[in-house]
PyMOL Python script that loads the backbone (N, CA, C, O; Angstrom):
from pymol import cmd

cmd.read_pdbstr("""\
ATOM      1  N   MET A   1     -13.227  39.315 158.312  1.00  0.00           N
ATOM      2  CA  MET A   1     -12.798  40.466 157.541  1.00  0.00           C
ATOM      3  C   MET A   1     -13.455  40.429 156.156  1.00  0.00           C
ATOM      4  O   MET A   1     -13.588  39.377 155.531  1.00  0.00           O
ATOM      5  N   THR A   2     -13.849  41.594 155.716  1.00  0.00           N
ATOM      6  CA  THR A   2     -14.482  41.733 154.405  1.00  0.00           C
ATOM      7  C   THR A   2     -13.478  42.336 153.431  1.00  0.00           C
ATOM      8  O   THR A   2     -12.788  43.299 153.766  1.00  0.00           O
ATOM      9  N   GLN A   3     -13.395  41.778 152.233  1.00  0.00           N
ATOM     10  CA  GLN A   3     -12.508  42.293 151.196  1.00  0.00           C
ATOM     11  C   GLN A   3     -13.352  42.935 150.116  1.00  0.00           C
ATOM     12  O   GLN A   3     -14.265  42.317 149.568  1.00  0.00           O
ATOM     13  N   LEU A   4     -13.027  44.205 149.814  1.00  0.00           N
ATOM     14  CA  LEU A   4     -13.798  44.947 148.820  1.00  0.00           C
ATOM     15  C   LEU A   4     -12.909  45.985 148.159  1.00  0.00           C
ATOM     16  O   LEU A   4     -11.736  46.133 148.505  1.00  0.00           O
ATOM     17  N   MET A   5     -13.480  46.695 147.209  1.00  0.00           N
ATOM     18  CA  MET A   5     -12.760  47.775 146.532  1.00  0.00           C
ATOM     19  C   MET A   5     -13.326  49.107 147.020  1.00  0.00           C
ATOM     20  O   MET A   5     -14.541  49.304 147.039  1.00  0.00           O
ATOM     21  N   LEU A   6     -12.435  50.022 147.414  1.00  0.00           N
ATOM     22  CA  LEU A   6     -12.829  51.352 147.851  1.00  0.00           C
ATOM     23  C   LEU A   6     -12.027  52.359 147.049  1.00  0.00           C
ATOM     24  O   LEU A   6     -10.807  52.441 147.186  1.00  0.00           O
ATOM     25  N   ASN A   7     -12.708  53.121 146.219  1.00  0.00           N
ATOM     26  CA  ASN A   7     -12.059  54.103 145.351  1.00  0.00           C
ATOM     27  C   ASN A   7     -10.924  53.482 144.544  1.00  0.00           C
ATOM     28  O   ASN A   7      -9.850  54.067 144.403  1.00  0.00           O
ATOM     29  N   GLY A   8     -11.185  52.279 144.014  1.00  0.00           N
ATOM     30  CA  GLY A   8     -10.223  51.615 143.147  1.00  0.00           C
ATOM     31  C   GLY A   8      -9.098  50.878 143.855  1.00  0.00           C
ATOM     32  O   GLY A   8      -8.218  50.326 143.195  1.00  0.00           O
ATOM     33  N   GLN A   9      -9.106  50.856 145.174  1.00  0.00           N
ATOM     34  CA  GLN A   9      -8.063  50.190 145.948  1.00  0.00           C
ATOM     35  C   GLN A   9      -8.670  49.009 146.711  1.00  0.00           C
ATOM     36  O   GLN A   9      -9.772  49.102 147.252  1.00  0.00           O
ATOM     37  N   ALA A  10      -7.931  47.900 146.744  1.00  0.00           N
ATOM     38  CA  ALA A  10      -8.383  46.744 147.526  1.00  0.00           C
ATOM     39  C   ALA A  10      -8.271  47.080 149.008  1.00  0.00           C
ATOM     40  O   ALA A  10      -7.244  47.584 149.463  1.00  0.00           O
ATOM     41  N   VAL A  11      -9.336  46.797 149.758  1.00  0.00           N
ATOM     42  CA  VAL A  11      -9.394  47.098 151.184  1.00  0.00           C
ATOM     43  C   VAL A  11      -9.904  45.862 151.922  1.00  0.00           C
ATOM     44  O   VAL A  11     -10.802  45.168 151.446  1.00  0.00           O
ATOM     45  N   GLU A  12      -9.324  45.600 153.080  1.00  0.00           N
ATOM     46  CA  GLU A  12      -9.819  44.552 153.963  1.00  0.00           C
ATOM     47  C   GLU A  12     -10.258  45.251 155.239  1.00  0.00           C
ATOM     48  O   GLU A  12      -9.492  46.020 155.821  1.00  0.00           O
ATOM     49  N   THR A  13     -11.476  44.992 155.677  1.00  0.00           N
ATOM     50  CA  THR A  13     -12.025  45.729 156.814  1.00  0.00           C
ATOM     51  C   THR A  13     -12.833  44.827 157.741  1.00  0.00           C
ATOM     52  O   THR A  13     -13.363  43.793 157.334  1.00  0.00           O
ATOM     53  N   SER A  14     -12.907  45.247 158.984  1.00  0.00           N
ATOM     54  CA  SER A  14     -13.766  44.554 159.945  1.00  0.00           C
ATOM     55  C   SER A  14     -15.070  45.327 160.155  1.00  0.00           C
ATOM     56  O   SER A  14     -15.917  44.914 160.946  1.00  0.00           O
ATOM     57  N   ALA A  15     -15.229  46.450 159.446  1.00  0.00           N
ATOM     58  CA  ALA A  15     -16.466  47.232 159.527  1.00  0.00           C
ATOM     59  C   ALA A  15     -17.626  46.381 159.016  1.00  0.00           C
ATOM     60  O   ALA A  15     -17.437  45.505 158.172  1.00  0.00           O
ATOM     61  N   SER A  16     -18.824  46.643 159.531  1.00  0.00           N
ATOM     62  CA  SER A  16     -19.983  45.858 159.101  1.00  0.00           C
ATOM     63  C   SER A  16     -20.920  46.628 158.174  1.00  0.00           C
ATOM     64  O   SER A  16     -21.711  46.021 157.452  1.00  0.00           O
ATOM     65  N   THR A  17     -20.839  47.968 158.190  1.00  0.00           N
ATOM     66  CA  THR A  17     -21.695  48.773 157.311  1.00  0.00           C
ATOM     67  C   THR A  17     -20.852  49.752 156.495  1.00  0.00           C
ATOM     68  O   THR A  17     -19.698  50.025 156.824  1.00  0.00           O
ATOM     69  N   VAL A  18     -21.446  50.265 155.439  1.00  0.00           N
ATOM     70  CA  VAL A  18     -20.747  51.226 154.592  1.00  0.00           C
ATOM     71  C   VAL A  18     -20.379  52.476 155.390  1.00  0.00           C
ATOM     72  O   VAL A  18     -19.262  52.978 155.271  1.00  0.00           O
ATOM     73  N   LEU A  19     -21.305  52.977 156.198  1.00  0.00           N
ATOM     74  CA  LEU A  19     -21.015  54.187 156.977  1.00  0.00           C
ATOM     75  C   LEU A  19     -19.848  53.963 157.932  1.00  0.00           C
ATOM     76  O   LEU A  19     -18.994  54.836 158.084  1.00  0.00           O
ATOM     77  N   GLU A  20     -19.806  52.810 158.570  1.00  0.00           N
ATOM     78  CA  GLU A  20     -18.706  52.499 159.492  1.00  0.00           C
ATOM     79  C   GLU A  20     -17.372  52.473 158.739  1.00  0.00           C
ATOM     80  O   GLU A  20     -16.378  53.005 159.233  1.00  0.00           O
ATOM     81  N   LEU A  21     -17.340  51.868 157.561  1.00  0.00           N
ATOM     82  CA  LEU A  21     -16.131  51.827 156.740  1.00  0.00           C
ATOM     83  C   LEU A  21     -15.681  53.234 156.356  1.00  0.00           C
ATOM     84  O   LEU A  21     -14.509  53.580 156.504  1.00  0.00           O
ATOM     85  N   LEU A  22     -16.619  54.041 155.864  1.00  0.00           N
ATOM     86  CA  LEU A  22     -16.268  55.387 155.419  1.00  0.00           C
ATOM     87  C   LEU A  22     -15.786  56.251 156.581  1.00  0.00           C
ATOM     88  O   LEU A  22     -14.873  57.060 156.417  1.00  0.00           O
ATOM     89  N   THR A  23     -16.392  56.083 157.747  1.00  0.00           N
ATOM     90  CA  THR A  23     -15.956  56.818 158.931  1.00  0.00           C
ATOM     91  C   THR A  23     -14.543  56.393 159.313  1.00  0.00           C
ATOM     92  O   THR A  23     -13.697  57.240 159.602  1.00  0.00           O
ATOM     93  N   ASP A  24     -14.281  55.089 159.317  1.00  0.00           N
ATOM     94  CA  ASP A  24     -12.945  54.574 159.636  1.00  0.00           C
ATOM     95  C   ASP A  24     -11.890  55.108 158.665  1.00  0.00           C
ATOM     96  O   ASP A  24     -10.747  55.340 159.057  1.00  0.00           O
ATOM     97  N   GLN A  25     -12.269  55.300 157.412  1.00  0.00           N
ATOM     98  CA  GLN A  25     -11.339  55.762 156.376  1.00  0.00           C
ATOM     99  C   GLN A  25     -11.263  57.292 156.288  1.00  0.00           C
ATOM    100  O   GLN A  25     -10.502  57.825 155.480  1.00  0.00           O
ATOM    101  N   GLY A  26     -12.048  58.002 157.114  1.00  0.00           N
ATOM    102  CA  GLY A  26     -12.041  59.466 157.099  1.00  0.00           C
ATOM    103  C   GLY A  26     -12.689  60.071 155.868  1.00  0.00           C
ATOM    104  O   GLY A  26     -12.298  61.150 155.423  1.00  0.00           O
ATOM    105  N   LEU A  27     -13.675  59.384 155.318  1.00  0.00           N
ATOM    106  CA  LEU A  27     -14.307  59.840 154.075  1.00  0.00           C
ATOM    107  C   LEU A  27     -15.686  60.455 154.279  1.00  0.00           C
ATOM    108  O   LEU A  27     -16.439  60.609 153.317  1.00  0.00           O
ATOM    109  N   THR A  28     -16.029  60.807 155.513  1.00  0.00           N
ATOM    110  CA  THR A  28     -17.364  61.358 155.763  1.00  0.00           C
ATOM    111  C   THR A  28     -17.329  62.851 156.064  1.00  0.00           C
ATOM    112  O   THR A  28     -18.316  63.409 156.543  1.00  0.00           O
ATOM    113  N   GLN A  29     -16.211  63.496 155.789  1.00  0.00           N
ATOM    114  CA  GLN A  29     -16.094  64.936 156.041  1.00  0.00           C
ATOM    115  C   GLN A  29     -16.683  65.725 154.875  1.00  0.00           C
ATOM    116  O   GLN A  29     -16.498  65.364 153.713  1.00  0.00           O
ATOM    117  N   GLY A  30     -17.385  66.793 155.193  1.00  0.00           N
ATOM    118  CA  GLY A  30     -17.936  67.668 154.155  1.00  0.00           C
ATOM    119  C   GLY A  30     -19.003  66.990 153.316  1.00  0.00           C
ATOM    120  O   GLY A  30     -19.689  66.069 153.761  1.00  0.00           O
ATOM    121  N   ARG A  31     -19.120  67.473 152.090  1.00  0.00           N
ATOM    122  CA  ARG A  31     -20.123  66.941 151.169  1.00  0.00           C
ATOM    123  C   ARG A  31     -19.512  65.809 150.361  1.00  0.00           C
ATOM    124  O   ARG A  31     -18.412  65.938 149.824  1.00  0.00           O
ATOM    125  N   PHE A  32     -20.237  64.693 150.279  1.00  0.00           N
ATOM    126  CA  PHE A  32     -19.744  63.548 149.533  1.00  0.00           C
ATOM    127  C   PHE A  32     -20.907  62.736 148.975  1.00  0.00           C
ATOM    128  O   PHE A  32     -22.033  62.811 149.467  1.00  0.00           O
ATOM    129  N   ALA A  33     -20.610  61.963 147.942  1.00  0.00           N
ATOM    130  CA  ALA A  33     -21.595  61.068 147.338  1.00  0.00           C
ATOM    131  C   ALA A  33     -20.987  59.670 147.302  1.00  0.00           C
ATOM    132  O   ALA A  33     -19.773  59.519 147.171  1.00  0.00           O
ATOM    133  N   VAL A  34     -21.833  58.654 147.419  1.00  0.00           N
ATOM    134  CA  VAL A  34     -21.370  57.276 147.465  1.00  0.00           C
ATOM    135  C   VAL A  34     -22.063  56.454 146.384  1.00  0.00           C
ATOM    136  O   VAL A  34     -23.284  56.482 146.235  1.00  0.00           O
ATOM    137  N   GLU A  35     -21.240  55.720 145.636  1.00  0.00           N
ATOM    138  CA  GLU A  35     -21.741  54.809 144.616  1.00  0.00           C
ATOM    139  C   GLU A  35     -21.316  53.398 145.014  1.00  0.00           C
ATOM    140  O   GLU A  35     -20.143  53.159 145.302  1.00  0.00           O
ATOM    141  N   ILE A  36     -22.254  52.479 145.032  1.00  0.00           N
ATOM    142  CA  ILE A  36     -21.960  51.090 145.373  1.00  0.00           C
ATOM    143  C   ILE A  36     -22.356  50.217 144.197  1.00  0.00           C
ATOM    144  O   ILE A  36     -23.510  50.206 143.770  1.00  0.00           O
ATOM    145  N   ASP A  37     -21.375  49.485 143.680  1.00  0.00           N
ATOM    146  CA  ASP A  37     -21.592  48.592 142.532  1.00  0.00           C
ATOM    147  C   ASP A  37     -22.334  49.290 141.404  1.00  0.00           C
ATOM    148  O   ASP A  37     -23.228  48.711 140.787  1.00  0.00           O
ATOM    149  N   GLY A  38     -21.961  50.535 141.138  1.00  0.00           N
ATOM    150  CA  GLY A  38     -22.505  51.276 140.006  1.00  0.00           C
ATOM    151  C   GLY A  38     -23.767  52.068 140.271  1.00  0.00           C
ATOM    152  O   GLY A  38     -24.251  52.762 139.377  1.00  0.00           O
ATOM    153  N   GLY A  39     -24.318  51.985 141.480  1.00  0.00           N
ATOM    154  CA  GLY A  39     -25.544  52.722 141.786  1.00  0.00           C
ATOM    155  C   GLY A  39     -25.350  53.724 142.908  1.00  0.00           C
ATOM    156  O   GLY A  39     -24.715  53.413 143.916  1.00  0.00           O
ATOM    157  N   LEU A  40     -25.887  54.913 142.745  1.00  0.00           N
ATOM    158  CA  LEU A  40     -25.800  55.956 143.764  1.00  0.00           C
ATOM    159  C   LEU A  40     -26.647  55.566 144.975  1.00  0.00           C
ATOM    160  O   LEU A  40     -27.800  55.159 144.827  1.00  0.00           O
ATOM    161  N   VAL A  41     -26.067  55.692 146.177  1.00  0.00           N
ATOM    162  CA  VAL A  41     -26.769  55.318 147.404  1.00  0.00           C
ATOM    163  C   VAL A  41     -26.945  56.572 148.269  1.00  0.00           C
ATOM    164  O   VAL A  41     -25.967  57.258 148.566  1.00  0.00           O
ATOM    165  N   PRO A  42     -28.180  56.875 148.672  1.00  0.00           N
ATOM    166  CA  PRO A  42     -28.418  58.043 149.533  1.00  0.00           C
ATOM    167  C   PRO A  42     -27.691  57.893 150.874  1.00  0.00           C
ATOM    168  O   PRO A  42     -27.579  56.789 151.407  1.00  0.00           O
ATOM    169  N   LYS A  43     -27.207  59.000 151.405  1.00  0.00           N
ATOM    170  CA  LYS A  43     -26.516  58.981 152.699  1.00  0.00           C
ATOM    171  C   LYS A  43     -27.391  58.381 153.793  1.00  0.00           C
ATOM    172  O   LYS A  43     -26.879  57.743 154.713  1.00  0.00           O
ATOM    173  N   SER A  44     -28.676  58.575 153.706  1.00  0.00           N
ATOM    174  CA  SER A  44     -29.597  58.062 154.722  1.00  0.00           C
ATOM    175  C   SER A  44     -29.603  56.537 154.793  1.00  0.00           C
ATOM    176  O   SER A  44     -30.068  55.972 155.783  1.00  0.00           O
ATOM    177  N   ARG A  45     -29.095  55.859 153.760  1.00  0.00           N
ATOM    178  CA  ARG A  45     -29.082  54.390 153.733  1.00  0.00           C
ATOM    179  C   ARG A  45     -27.725  53.793 154.079  1.00  0.00           C
ATOM    180  O   ARG A  45     -27.618  52.575 154.222  1.00  0.00           O
ATOM    181  N   LEU A  46     -26.684  54.612 154.218  1.00  0.00           N
ATOM    182  CA  LEU A  46     -25.334  54.091 154.420  1.00  0.00           C
ATOM    183  C   LEU A  46     -25.176  53.326 155.729  1.00  0.00           C
ATOM    184  O   LEU A  46     -24.450  52.333 155.777  1.00  0.00           O
ATOM    185  N   ALA A  47     -25.841  53.769 156.787  1.00  0.00           N
ATOM    186  CA  ALA A  47     -25.724  53.102 158.090  1.00  0.00           C
ATOM    187  C   ALA A  47     -26.402  51.737 158.082  1.00  0.00           C
ATOM    188  O   ALA A  47     -26.093  50.891 158.920  1.00  0.00           O
ATOM    189  N   ASN A  48     -27.326  51.514 157.145  1.00  0.00           N
ATOM    190  CA  ASN A  48     -28.056  50.252 157.079  1.00  0.00           C
ATOM    191  C   ASN A  48     -27.585  49.350 155.938  1.00  0.00           C
ATOM    192  O   ASN A  48     -28.121  48.258 155.745  1.00  0.00           O
ATOM    193  N   THR A  49     -26.586  49.805 155.184  1.00  0.00           N
ATOM    194  CA  THR A  49     -26.094  49.025 154.055  1.00  0.00           C
ATOM    195  C   THR A  49     -24.903  48.186 154.512  1.00  0.00           C
ATOM    196  O   THR A  49     -23.835  48.718 154.814  1.00  0.00           O
ATOM    197  N   GLU A  50     -25.097  46.880 154.558  1.00  0.00           N
ATOM    198  CA  GLU A  50     -24.059  45.970 155.038  1.00  0.00           C
ATOM    199  C   GLU A  50     -22.992  45.742 153.972  1.00  0.00           C
ATOM    200  O   GLU A  50     -23.275  45.745 152.774  1.00  0.00           O
ATOM    201  N   LEU A  51     -21.764  45.544 154.435  1.00  0.00           N
ATOM    202  CA  LEU A  51     -20.649  45.253 153.550  1.00  0.00           C
ATOM    203  C   LEU A  51     -20.615  43.763 153.232  1.00  0.00           C
ATOM    204  O   LEU A  51     -21.007  42.939 154.058  1.00  0.00           O
ATOM    205  N   PHE A  52     -20.145  43.418 152.030  1.00  0.00           N
ATOM    206  CA  PHE A  52     -19.946  42.021 151.670  1.00  0.00           C
ATOM    207  C   PHE A  52     -18.733  41.913 150.759  1.00  0.00           C
ATOM    208  O   PHE A  52     -18.356  42.878 150.094  1.00  0.00           O
ATOM    209  N   ASP A  53     -18.131  40.740 150.732  1.00  0.00           N
ATOM    210  CA  ASP A  53     -16.944  40.521 149.911  1.00  0.00           C
ATOM    211  C   ASP A  53     -17.211  40.852 148.453  1.00  0.00           C
ATOM    212  O   ASP A  53     -18.248  40.489 147.898  1.00  0.00           O
ATOM    213  N   GLY A  54     -16.262  41.544 147.844  1.00  0.00           N
ATOM    214  CA  GLY A  54     -16.320  41.816 146.413  1.00  0.00           C
ATOM    215  C   GLY A  54     -17.074  43.067 146.012  1.00  0.00           C
ATOM    216  O   GLY A  54     -17.090  43.413 144.831  1.00  0.00           O
ATOM    217  N   MET A  55     -17.702  43.761 146.956  1.00  0.00           N
ATOM    218  CA  MET A  55     -18.442  44.956 146.565  1.00  0.00           C
ATOM    219  C   MET A  55     -17.472  46.067 146.179  1.00  0.00           C
ATOM    220  O   MET A  55     -16.327  46.084 146.631  1.00  0.00           O
ATOM    221  N   SER A  56     -17.927  46.977 145.356  1.00  0.00           N
ATOM    222  CA  SER A  56     -17.117  48.102 144.897  1.00  0.00           C
ATOM    223  C   SER A  56     -17.780  49.402 145.337  1.00  0.00           C
ATOM    224  O   SER A  56     -18.935  49.668 145.004  1.00  0.00           O
ATOM    225  N   ILE A  57     -17.030  50.209 146.094  1.00  0.00           N
ATOM    226  CA  ILE A  57     -17.547  51.465 146.628  1.00  0.00           C
ATOM    227  C   ILE A  57     -16.694  52.616 146.109  1.00  0.00           C
ATOM    228  O   ILE A  57     -15.467  52.579 146.201  1.00  0.00           O
ATOM    229  N   GLU A  58     -17.337  53.621 145.572  1.00  0.00           N
ATOM    230  CA  GLU A  58     -16.655  54.837 145.123  1.00  0.00           C
ATOM    231  C   GLU A  58     -17.220  56.006 145.917  1.00  0.00           C
ATOM    232  O   GLU A  58     -18.436  56.164 146.027  1.00  0.00           O
ATOM    233  N   VAL A  59     -16.329  56.824 146.471  1.00  0.00           N
ATOM    234  CA  VAL A  59     -16.733  58.000 147.244  1.00  0.00           C
ATOM    235  C   VAL A  59     -16.161  59.229 146.549  1.00  0.00           C
ATOM    236  O   VAL A  59     -14.961  59.309 146.285  1.00  0.00           O
ATOM    237  N   VAL A  60     -17.035  60.178 146.258  1.00  0.00           N
ATOM    238  CA  VAL A  60     -16.627  61.425 145.623  1.00  0.00           C
ATOM    239  C   VAL A  60     -16.847  62.553 146.604  1.00  0.00           C
ATOM    240  O   VAL A  60     -17.953  62.740 147.112  1.00  0.00           O
ATOM    241  N   GLN A  61     -15.785  63.312 146.873  1.00  0.00           N
ATOM    242  CA  GLN A  61     -15.858  64.453 147.786  1.00  0.00           C
ATOM    243  C   GLN A  61     -16.053  65.720 146.960  1.00  0.00           C
ATOM    244  O   GLN A  61     -15.353  65.938 145.972  1.00  0.00           O
ATOM    245  N   ALA A  62     -17.004  66.550 147.369  1.00  0.00           N
ATOM    246  CA  ALA A  62     -17.230  67.836 146.715  1.00  0.00           C
ATOM    247  C   ALA A  62     -16.167  68.821 147.188  1.00  0.00           C
ATOM    248  O   ALA A  62     -15.905  68.939 148.386  1.00  0.00           O
ATOM    249  N   VAL A  63     -15.558  69.526 146.239  1.00  0.00           N
ATOM    250  CA  VAL A  63     -14.511  70.493 146.561  1.00  0.00           C
ATOM    251  C   VAL A  63     -14.941  71.846 146.010  1.00  0.00           C
ATOM    252  O   VAL A  63     -15.235  71.988 144.823  1.00  0.00           O
ATOM    253  N   GLY A  64     -14.972  72.843 146.906  1.00  0.00           N
ATOM    254  CA  GLY A  64     -15.348  74.194 146.477  1.00  0.00           C
ATOM    255  C   GLY A  64     -14.142  74.930 145.922  1.00  0.00           C
ATOM    256  O   GLY A  64     -12.997  74.567 146.189  1.00  0.00           O
ATOM    257  N   GLY A  65     -14.406  75.934 145.173  1.00  0.00           N
ATOM    258  CA  GLY A  65     -13.322  76.723 144.600  1.00  0.00           C
ATOM    259  C   GLY A  65     -13.879  77.738 143.617  1.00  0.00           C
ATOM    260  O   GLY A  65     -15.081  77.785 143.353  1.00  0.00           O
ATOM    261  N   GLY A  66     -13.005  78.521 143.101  1.00  0.00           N
ATOM    262  CA  GLY A  66     -13.519  79.512 142.178  1.00  0.00           C
ATOM    263  C   GLY A  66     -12.576  79.999 141.190  1.00  0.00           C
ATOM    264  O   GLY A  66     -12.927  80.842 140.365  1.00  0.00           O
TER     265      GLY A  66
END
""", "prot")
cmd.dss("prot")
cmd.show_as("cartoon", "prot")
cmd.util.cbc("prot")
cmd.orient("prot")
């Protein structure tokens, strides 16, 4: 199990990649951006980005409105 921070909350997961974690958490719907340890990561790299203990992931969902 990997222990990390996801949107400011401690999470323990058996996922092996960032995309797998975000899918498990229901965070891949609509438009979203992902920051890992302070750096923006393109969606095209999420499936190849492995999780490790202590990493910090922030996911921002775009919300439309007017």
